[in-house]
MINUMAR-700053 format. One line per 8 residues: for each residue x, y, z of N, C-alpha, C. Coordinates in Angstrom, 1 decimal. Atoms other than C-alpha are relative to their C-alpha. Layout:
BEGIN
X/Y/Z/X/Y/Z/X/Y/Z | ...
end
This chain:
BEGIN
0.3/0.6/-1.5/-22.2/-20.9/3.7/0.9/-1.3/0.4 | -0.7/1.5/-0.3/-19.9/-24.1/3.4/1.3/0.4/0.8 | -1.1/0.0/-0.7/-17.2/-24.7/5.8/1.4/0.0/-0.7 | -1.1/0.0/0.9/-14.8/-25.3/3.1/0.5/1.3/-0.4 | -0.6/-1.4/0.4/-14.8/-21.8/2.2/0.4/0.9/1.2 | -0.3/-0.9/-1.1/-14.3/-20.4/5.7/1.4/0.1/0.2 | -1.5/-0.1/-0.2/-10.8/-21.4/5.9/0.7/0.8/-1.2 | -0.5/-0.8/1.1/-10.0/-19.9/2.4/-0.2/1.5/0.3
0.0/-1.4/-0.2/-11.6/-16.6/3.5/0.8/0.5/1.2 | -0.9/-0.3/-1.1/-9.5/-16.6/6.6/1.4/0.3/-0.5 | -1.3/0.0/0.5/-6.3/-17.1/4.8/0.1/1.4/-0.9 | -0.1/-1.2/0.8/-7.2/-14.4/2.2/-0.1/1.1/0.7 | -0.1/-1.2/-1.0/-8.1/-12.0/5.0/1.4/0.4/0.5 | -1.4/-0.2/-0.5/-4.6/-12.4/6.6/0.9/0.4/-1.0 | -1.0/-0.3/1.1/-2.9/-12.3/3.2/-0.3/1.4/-0.7 | 0.4/-1.3/0.8/-4.8/-9.1/2.2/-0.7/-0.2/-1.3
0.7/0.4/1.5/-6.6/-10.7/-0.9/-1.3/0.2/0.2 | 1.4/-0.4/0.1/-9.9/-9.2/-1.5/-1.0/-1.4/-0.1 | 0.9/1.1/-0.1/-12.9/-11.7/-0.8/-1.4/0.6/-0.5 | 1.4/-0.3/0.6/-16.2/-11.3/-2.9/-0.8/-1.1/0.6 | 1.0/1.0/-0.6/-19.2/-13.2/-0.9/-1.2/-0.2/-0.8 | 1.2/0.2/0.8/-22.1/-14.5/-2.7/-0.9/-0.5/1.2 | 1.1/0.4/-0.9/-25.4/-14.9/-0.7/0.2/0.2/1.4 | -0.3/-0.5/-1.4/-24.1/-13.4/2.5/-1.5/0.6/0.5
0.9/-0.7/-0.7/-26.7/-12.0/5.1/-1.3/-0.9/0.1 | 1.1/1.0/-0.1/-29.3/-15.0/4.7/0.2/-0.6/1.4 | 0.1/0.9/-1.2/-30.3/-16.9/7.9/-0.4/-1.2/-0.1 | 0.3/1.4/0.1/-30.5/-20.5/8.5/0.1/-0.7/1.4 | 0.1/0.4/-1.3/-31.1/-22.6/11.4/1.2/-1.1/0.5 | -1.1/1.0/-0.6/-28.0/-25.1/11.4/1.3/1.0/-0.1 | -1.3/-0.6/-0.2/-24.3/-24.4/11.7/0.2/0.8/-1.3 | -0.1/-0.8/1.1/-24.4/-23.0/8.0/-0.2/1.5/0.2
0.3/-1.3/-0.4/-25.8/-19.8/9.5/1.3/0.8/0.4 | -1.3/-0.4/-0.6/-22.7/-19.3/11.6/1.2/0.3/-0.9 | -1.0/0.0/0.9/-20.3/-20.0/8.9/-0.2/1.1/-1.0 | 0.3/-1.0/0.8/-22.1/-17.7/6.6/0.3/1.3/0.4 | -0.3/-1.2/-0.4/-21.9/-14.9/8.8/1.4/0.4/0.2 | -1.4/0.0/0.0/-18.3/-15.5/9.5/0.7/0.6/-1.1 | -0.6/-0.5/1.2/-17.4/-15.4/6.0/-0.3/1.5/-0.4 | 0.4/-1.5/0.3/-19.4/-12.1/5.5/1.0/1.1/0.7
-0.8/-1.1/-0.7/-17.3/-10.3/8.3/1.4/-0.2/-0.6 | -1.3/-0.1/0.6/-14.0/-11.6/6.6/0.1/0.5/-1.3 | 0.0/-0.4/1.4/-15.2/-10.6/3.0/0.1/1.5/0.0 | -0.3/-1.2/0.3/-14.6/-7.4/1.4/-1.4/0.6/-1.0 | 1.2/-0.4/1.1/-17.6/-7.2/-1.3/-1.0/-1.1/0.1 | 1.1/0.9/-0.4/-21.0/-8.7/-0.8/-1.1/0.2/-1.2 | 1.1/0.1/1.0/-23.5/-9.9/-3.6/-1.2/-0.8/0.7 | 1.1/0.7/-0.7/-26.7/-10.7/-1.8/-1.0/-0.4/-0.9
1.3/0.5/1.0/-30.0/-12.4/-3.2/-1.3/0.6/0.3 | 1.3/-0.4/-0.3/-32.7/-10.5/-1.6/0.2/1.2/1.0 | 0.1/-1.1/-0.8/-33.7/-7.4/0.3/0.3/-0.2/1.5 | -0.3/0.2/-1.4/-33.7/-8.8/3.6/1.3/-0.1/0.4 | -1.6/0.3/-0.2/-30.0/-10.0/3.3/0.7/1.1/-0.1 | -0.9/-1.1/0.2/-29.0/-6.7/2.1/0.0/0.8/1.2 | 0.1/-0.8/-1.2/-30.5/-4.8/5.2/0.8/-0.7/1.1 | -0.6/0.8/-1.1/-29.1/-7.5/7.5/1.5/0.2/0.0
-1.5/-0.2/0.2/-25.4/-7.1/6.2/0.5/1.4/0.5 | -0.3/-1.3/-0.3/-25.6/-3.4/6.7/-0.2/0.2/1.6 | 0.3/0.1/-1.5/-27.2/-3.8/10.2/1.4/-0.9/0.8 | -1.0/0.6/-0.6/-24.1/-6.1/10.9/1.3/0.9/-0.1 | -1.3/-1.1/-0.1/-21.7/-3.1/10.4/0.7/0.1/-1.4 | -0.5/0.0/1.3/-21.0/-3.7/6.7/-0.2/1.3/-0.8 | 0.3/-1.1/0.7/-20.7/-0.6/4.5/-1.0/-0.2/-1.2 | 0.9/0.2/1.2/-23.7/-0.2/2.1/0.5/0.2/-1.4
-0.6/-0.2/1.3/-21.3/0.8/-0.6/0.7/-1.3/-0.4 | -0.6/1.0/0.2/-20.0/-2.5/-0.5/-1.0/-1.3/-0.1 | 1.1/1.1/0.2/-23.3/-4.6/-0.7/-1.0/0.3/-1.2 | 0.7/-0.1/1.1/-25.2/-5.3/-3.9/-0.9/-1.1/0.0 | 0.9/1.0/0.2/-28.5/-7.1/-4.4/-0.4/-0.2/-1.4 | 0.1/0.2/1.6/-28.2/-8.5/-8.0/-0.9/-1.4/-0.1 | 0.6/1.3/0.0/-30.3/-11.7/-7.0/0.8/-1.1/0.0 | -0.8/1.2/-0.2/-29.4/-15.3/-6.9/0.5/-0.7/-1.4
-0.6/0.7/1.2/-27.1/-17.0/-9.4/-0.7/-1.3/-0.1 | 0.8/1.4/0.2/-28.8/-20.3/-8.7/-1.2/0.1/-0.6 | 1.4/-0.1/0.8/-32.2/-19.1/-9.7/0.1/0.5/-1.4 | -0.3/-0.5/1.5/-30.9/-17.2/-12.7/0.3/-1.3/-0.8 | -0.2/1.3/0.7/-29.4/-20.7/-13.7/-1.4/-0.9/-0.3 | 1.5/0.8/0.1/-32.9/-22.3/-13.0/-0.8/0.6/-1.3 | 0.6/-0.6/1.0/-34.4/-19.8/-15.3/0.4/-0.2/-1.5 | -0.6/0.2/1.2/-32.0/-20.5/-18.1/0.2/-1.5/-0.5
-0.3/1.3/0.2/-31.9/-24.2/-17.8/-1.2/-0.6/-1.1 | 1.0/0.4/1.0/-33.7/-25.8/-20.9/-0.9/-1.1/0.8 | 1.0/1.0/-0.6/-37.0/-27.6/-19.6/0.0/-1.5/-0.7 | -0.2/1.4/0.4/-36.6/-31.4/-19.9/-0.6/-1.0/1.0 | 0.3/0.9/-0.8/-38.6/-34.1/-18.4/0.8/-1.3/0.2 | -0.9/1.1/-0.2/-36.6/-36.9/-17.0/-0.6/-1.4/0.3 | 0.8/1.2/-0.4/-39.3/-39.2/-15.6/-1.3/0.2/-0.5 | 1.2/0.1/0.6/-42.5/-40.4/-17.1/-1.0/-0.1/1.1
1.0/0.2/-1.0/-44.4/-41.2/-13.8/0.3/0.9/1.2 | -0.2/-0.9/-1.1/-45.2/-39.0/-11.0/1.0/-0.4/1.0 | -0.9/0.2/-1.0/-42.6/-38.6/-8.5/0.2/1.3/1.1 | -0.1/-0.9/-1.1/-41.7/-36.9/-5.1/1.5/0.2/0.0 | -1.5/-0.3/0.0/-38.1/-35.4/-5.0/0.3/0.6/1.5 | -0.3/-0.1/-1.6/-36.5/-35.7/-1.5/1.5/0.6/0.0 | -1.5/-0.3/0.0/-33.3/-33.7/-0.8/0.0/0.6/1.5 | 0.0/-0.3/-1.6/-32.7/-33.7/3.1/1.4/-0.2/0.3
-1.2/0.2/-0.6/-29.4/-33.0/4.9/-0.2/-0.1/1.6 | 0.3/0.5/-1.6/-29.6/-34.7/8.5/0.9/1.3/0.8 | -0.7/-1.3/-0.9/-28.8/-32.1/11.3/-0.3/-0.8/1.6 | 0.1/0.5/-1.4/-28.6/-32.7/15.1/-1.5/0.3/0.4 | 1.3/-0.3/-0.7/-31.8/-33.2/17.1/-1.2/-0.3/-1.1 | 1.1/0.2/0.9/-33.9/-34.2/14.0/0.3/-1.5/-0.6 | -0.1/1.5/0.5/-34.5/-38.0/12.7/-0.5/0.0/-1.3 | 0.4/0.1/1.3/-34.5/-38.1/9.1/-0.9/-1.3/-0.3
0.9/1.1/0.1/-36.2/-41.6/9.5/-1.5/0.4/0.0 | 1.3/-0.5/-0.2/-39.4/-39.6/10.2/-0.4/0.4/-1.4 | 0.3/-0.1/1.5/-39.3/-38.6/6.4/-0.2/-1.2/-0.6 | 0.3/1.3/0.6/-39.1/-42.2/5.4/-1.4/-0.7/0.5 | 1.3/0.6/-0.6/-42.0/-43.2/7.7/-1.2/0.9/-0.7 | 1.1/-0.8/0.7/-44.1/-40.3/6.1/-0.2/-0.4/-1.6 | 0.0/0.4/1.4/-43.2/-41.4/2.6/-0.7/-1.3/-0.3 | 0.5/1.4/0.1/-44.5/-44.9/3.1/-1.5/0.0/-0.6
1.5/0.0/0.2/-48.1/-43.6/2.5/-0.1/0.6/-1.5 | 0.2/-0.6/1.5/-47.3/-42.3/-1.1/0.6/-1.0/-0.9 | -0.6/1.1/0.9/-46.7/-45.7/-2.9/-0.2/0.2/-1.3 | 0.5/-0.2/1.4/-48.4/-44.4/-6.1/1.2/1.0/-0.6 | -1.1/-1.1/0.5/-45.3/-41.8/-6.5/1.3/-0.8/0.1 | -1.5/0.3/-0.2/-41.7/-42.7/-7.3/0.6/0.8/1.0 | -0.7/-0.9/-0.8/-39.4/-41.4/-5.0/1.4/0.3/-0.4 | -1.4/-0.3/0.5/-36.1/-39.6/-6.0/0.8/0.7/1.2
-0.8/-0.7/-1.3/-33.7/-39.2/-2.9/1.3/0.4/-0.4 | -1.2/-0.6/0.2/-30.9/-36.9/-3.5/1.0/-0.3/1.1 | -1.1/0.3/-1.0/-27.5/-37.8/-1.8/0.1/1.5/0.9 | -0.3/-1.1/-0.9/-27.0/-35.3/1.2/1.6/0.2/0.3 | -1.3/-0.1/-0.5/-23.9/-33.9/2.7/-0.1/-0.7/1.3 | -0.1/0.7/-1.4/-22.6/-35.3/5.9/0.7/0.8/0.9 | -0.4/-1.2/-1.1/-21.9/-32.1/8.1/0.0/-0.7/1.5 | 0.2/0.6/-1.3/-23.2/-34.1/11.0/0.3/-1.4/0.4
-0.5/1.4/-0.1/-21.6/-37.5/10.4/-1.4/-1.0/-0.4 | 1.0/0.9/0.7/-25.0/-38.8/8.8/-0.3/0.4/-1.5 | 0.4/-0.3/1.5/-26.2/-39.2/5.3/-1.4/-0.5/-0.2 | 1.4/0.4/0.4/-29.6/-39.4/3.6/0.1/0.0/-1.7 | 0.1/0.1/1.5/-30.2/-40.5/0.0/1.2/-0.4/-0.5 | -1.3/0.4/0.8/-27.8/-41.7/-2.6/0.0/0.3/-1.4 | 0.0/-0.4/1.4/-28.8/-40.3/-6.0/0.6/1.3/-0.1 | -0.7/-1.2/0.3/-26.6/-37.7/-7.7/-0.2/0.3/-1.5
0.4/-0.3/1.4/-27.4/-35.8/-10.9/0.9/1.3/-0.3 | -0.6/-1.3/0.4/-25.6/-32.8/-12.8/-1.1/1.1/0.2 | 0.9/-1.2/-0.5/-27.1/-29.4/-11.9/-1.2/0.0/-0.9 | 1.1/-0.3/0.7/-29.3/-29.2/-15.1/-1.0/-1.1/0.2 | 1.1/1.2/0.0/-30.9/-32.7/-14.6/-0.6/0.1/1.4 | 0.6/-0.2/-1.3/-31.4/-31.8/-10.7/-1.1/1.1/-0.2 | 0.9/-1.0/0.1/-33.1/-28.6/-11.7/-1.3/-0.6/-0.8 | 1.3/0.4/0.6/-35.5/-30.5/-14.1/-0.6/-1.0/0.8
0.7/0.9/-1.0/-36.2/-33.1/-11.7/-0.8/0.8/1.3 | 0.6/-1.0/-1.0/-37.2/-30.2/-9.3/-1.4/0.6/-0.8 | 1.2/-0.5/0.8/-39.3/-28.6/-12.0/-1.2/-0.7/-0.2 | 1.2/0.9/0.5/-41.5/-31.5/-12.9/-0.4/-0.8/1.3 | 0.3/0.8/-1.0/-41.7/-33.0/-9.3/-1.5/0.5/0.4 | 1.4/-0.1/-0.5/-45.2/-33.5/-7.9/0.1/0.8/1.4 | -0.2/-0.6/-1.1/-43.8/-32.2/-4.6/1.5/-0.3/0.4 | -1.5/0.1/-0.7/-40.3/-31.4/-2.9/-0.3/-0.3/1.4
0.0/0.2/-1.6/-39.7/-32.6/0.5/1.5/0.0/0.6 | -1.2/0.0/-0.4/-36.6/-32.0/2.6/0.3/1.4/0.7 | -0.4/-1.2/-0.6/-34.5/-29.2/3.9/1.0/0.8/-0.8 | -0.9/-0.6/1.0/-32.3/-28.2/0.8/-0.5/1.5/-0.2 | 0.2/-1.4/0.3/-31.9/-24.4/0.3/-0.6/0.0/-1.4 | 0.5/-0.1/1.4/-32.7/-25.1/-3.4/-1.6/0.1/0.1 | 1.5/0.0/0.0/-36.3/-25.8/-2.3/-0.5/1.4/0.4 | 0.4/-1.3/-0.2/-36.4/-22.2/-1.2/0.2/0.9/-1.2
-0.5/-0.9/0.9/-34.5/-20.6/-4.0/-0.5/-0.5/-1.6 | 0.4/0.5/1.2/-34.7/-22.6/-7.2/-1.3/-0.5/-0.1 | 1.3/0.3/0.0/-38.0/-24.2/-6.5/-1.0/1.3/0.0 | 1.0/-1.1/0.2/-39.6/-20.8/-6.1/-0.3/0.6/-1.3 | 0.3/-0.5/1.3/-39.0/-19.8/-9.6/-0.8/-0.9/-1.0 | 0.8/1.0/0.9/-40.6/-23.0/-10.9/-1.4/-0.1/0.6 | 1.3/0.2/-0.5/-43.7/-22.8/-8.5/-0.3/-1.4/0.4 | 0.2/1.4/-0.2/-43.4/-26.3/-7.6/-0.2/-0.1/1.7
0.4/0.0/-1.4/-44.9/-27.2/-4.2/1.1/-0.6/1.0 | -1.1/0.4/-1.0/-42.4/-27.7/-1.1/-0.6/-0.3/1.3 | 0.1/0.0/-1.6/-42.6/-29.2/2.3/1.1/-0.2/0.5 | -1.6/-0.3/-0.6/-39.6/-27.9/4.1/-0.3/-0.6/1.5 | 0.0/0.9/-1.4/-38.8/-30.1/7.1/1.1/0.5/0.9 | -0.9/-0.3/-1.0/-37.4/-29.1/10.2/0.5/1.4/0.0 | -0.4/-1.2/-0.3/-35.2/-26.4/11.3/1.4/0.6/-0.7 | -1.1/-0.4/0.8/-32.2/-26.3/8.9/-0.1/1.3/-0.7
0.1/-1.3/0.7/-33.5/-23.4/7.0/-0.9/0.9/0.7 | 0.7/-1.0/-0.8/-35.2/-21.7/9.9/0.5/1.4/-0.3 | -0.2/-1.5/0.1/-35.6/-17.9/9.3/0.4/0.6/-1.4 | -0.3/-0.4/1.3/-34.6/-18.0/5.7/-1.6/0.7/-0.7 | 1.3/-0.5/0.7/-37.0/-15.9/3.4/-0.7/-1.0/-0.7 | 1.0/1.0/0.5/-39.9/-18.0/2.4/-0.8/0.6/-1.3 | 0.9/-0.4/1.2/-41.5/-17.9/-1.1/-1.3/-0.6/0.4 | 1.2/0.5/-0.3/-45.2/-18.7/-1.3/-0.3/-1.5/-0.3
0.1/1.5/0.1/-44.8/-22.3/-2.4/0.4/-0.9/1.0 | -0.6/0.7/-1.1/-43.2/-23.4/0.8/-1.0/-0.3/1.1 | 0.7/0.4/-1.1/-45.0/-25.2/3.7/0.8/-0.5/1.0 | -0.9/0.4/-1.2/-43.2/-25.5/7.0/-0.4/-1.2/0.8 | 0.3/1.0/-0.9/-43.2/-28.6/9.1/1.1/-0.5/0.9 | -1.0/0.5/-0.8/-41.4/-30.1/12.1/0.3/-1.4/-0.6 | -0.5/1.3/0.5/-39.4/-33.4/11.4/-0.9/-1.1/0.9 | 0.8/1.0/-0.6/-42.4/-35.5/12.5/-0.8/-0.6/-1.0
0.5/0.6/1.2/-43.8/-38.2/10.3/-1.4/0.3/-0.3 | 1.4/-0.3/0.0/-47.5/-37.4/10.9/-0.2/1.3/-0.8 | 0.0/-1.4/0.6/-47.0/-33.7/10.2/0.6/0.1/-1.6 | -0.6/0.1/1.4/-44.7/-34.5/7.0/-1.1/-0.4/-0.7 | 1.0/0.7/0.6/-47.4/-36.8/5.7/-1.2/0.8/-0.4 | 1.1/-1.1/0.2/-50.3/-34.2/6.2/0.5/1.0/-1.0 | -0.5/-1.2/0.8/-48.1/-31.4/4.6/0.0/-0.5/-1.5 | -0.1/0.5/1.2/-47.4/-33.6/1.6/-1.3/-0.2/-0.8
1.3/0.3/0.7/-51.0/-34.6/0.9/-0.6/1.5/-0.3 | 0.3/-1.3/0.4/-51.9/-30.8/1.1/0.7/0.5/-1.0 | -0.8/-0.8/1.1/-49.1/-29.6/-1.2/-0.3/-0.9/-1.2 | 0.1/0.5/1.2/-49.7/-32.3/-3.8/-1.5/0.5/-0.7 | 1.0/-0.7/0.5/-53.1/-30.6/-4.3/0.1/1.5/-0.4 | -0.2/-1.5/0.0/-51.6/-27.2/-4.7/0.7/0.3/-1.4 | -0.8/-0.4/1.0/-50.4/-25.3/-7.6/0.5/1.6/0.2 | -0.5/-1.4/-0.4/-48.2/-22.0/-7.5/0.5/0.6/-1.2
-0.5/-0.9/0.9/-47.3/-19.2/-9.8/1.6/0.1/0.4 | -1.2/-0.3/-0.5/-43.4/-18.4/-9.7/0.1/1.1/0.9 | -0.2/-0.9/-1.1/-42.2/-16.4/-6.9/1.5/0.6/-0.2 | -1.2/-0.6/0.3/-39.6/-13.8/-7.6/1.0/0.7/1.2 | -0.7/-0.6/-1.1/-38.2/-13.0/-4.1/1.7/-0.1/-0.1 | -1.5/0.1/0.1/-34.7/-14.4/-5.0/0.4/0.3/-1.4 | -0.5/0.1/1.5/-34.6/-13.7/-8.7/-0.1/1.5/-0.4 | 0.0/-1.1/0.5/-33.4/-10.7/-10.4/0.8/-0.2/-1.5
-0.5/0.3/1.3/-32.6/-10.6/-14.4/1.5/0.4/0.0 | -1.4/-0.4/0.3/-29.0/-10.6/-15.5/0.9/-0.1/1.4 | -0.7/0.1/-1.1/-27.5/-11.6/-12.2/1.4/-0.2/-0.2 | -1.3/0.3/0.3/-24.3/-13.0/-13.4/0.7/1.2/-0.7 | -0.4/-1.1/0.7/-23.9/-10.0/-15.8/0.6/1.1/0.9 | -0.2/-1.2/-0.9/-24.2/-7.4/-13.0/1.0/-0.2/1.0 | -1.1/0.2/-0.7/-21.9/-9.3/-10.8/1.4/0.2/-0.6 | -1.3/0.0/0.8/-19.2/-9.7/-13.4/0.4/1.5/-0.2
-0.2/-1.5/0.3/-19.6/-5.9/-14.3/0.6/0.6/1.2 | -0.5/-0.6/-1.0/-19.1/-4.9/-10.7/1.3/-0.4/0.3 | -1.5/0.4/-0.3/-16.1/-7.0/-10.1/1.0/0.7/-1.0 | -0.8/-0.8/1.0/-14.7/-5.6/-13.3/0.4/1.5/0.4 | -0.2/-1.4/-0.4/-15.3/-2.1/-12.0/0.8/0.2/1.3 | -1.0/0.1/-1.3/-13.7/-2.9/-8.5/1.3/-0.1/-0.3 | -1.5/0.2/0.2/-10.6/-4.3/-9.8/0.5/0.5/-1.3 | -0.4/-0.6/1.2/-10.3/-2.3/-13.0/0.5/-0.9/-0.9
-0.4/0.9/1.0/-10.2/-5.4/-15.1/-0.2/0.7/-1.5
end
């Protein structure tokens, strides 16, 4: 769903180079949704992460013979990452990408009331000319920070996918992930300080079992096998 991939998909389509698209058919409330659907229409083969996305692509006119639900590669990676605590004290993990018509300072205002927790603020993208957070970690470290967080706060898609398999409480802020498939550990709130604060307080007292809506075993193996079959490798 990244704009960097849209240009490549366009060039490939004009050159007759086959495109395999990962995670098409999902919905989200920001520009990512439009880019994702655009790439889907330019692509030839589609590896989706859930049944809703599978049906949606077919409704968009894509042949069912070119769509496979093998689950999420991101979630599969999360299940295979060795568990390792990186922080001793309780912390809240914040990963938020600023979008138009929302004020990320509302999150900061809400977090002032949780002084007993350390705050880990992951660096955002800057698609709308604004940034939030400054911390960067390798994938395995980020996954383990998520795994052991007291609560995750923000609008990262990882809070819907990877966090679902860990069962970590999530407060999903604003409209960026609007209409995406929701696991049971996610609580939606508007980007308003008072609502975010109450949601964090509620989620800090919750525990969840892993949710498998984005997970299927051996995702990478099945995708690789299907690509080998398609291209006769």
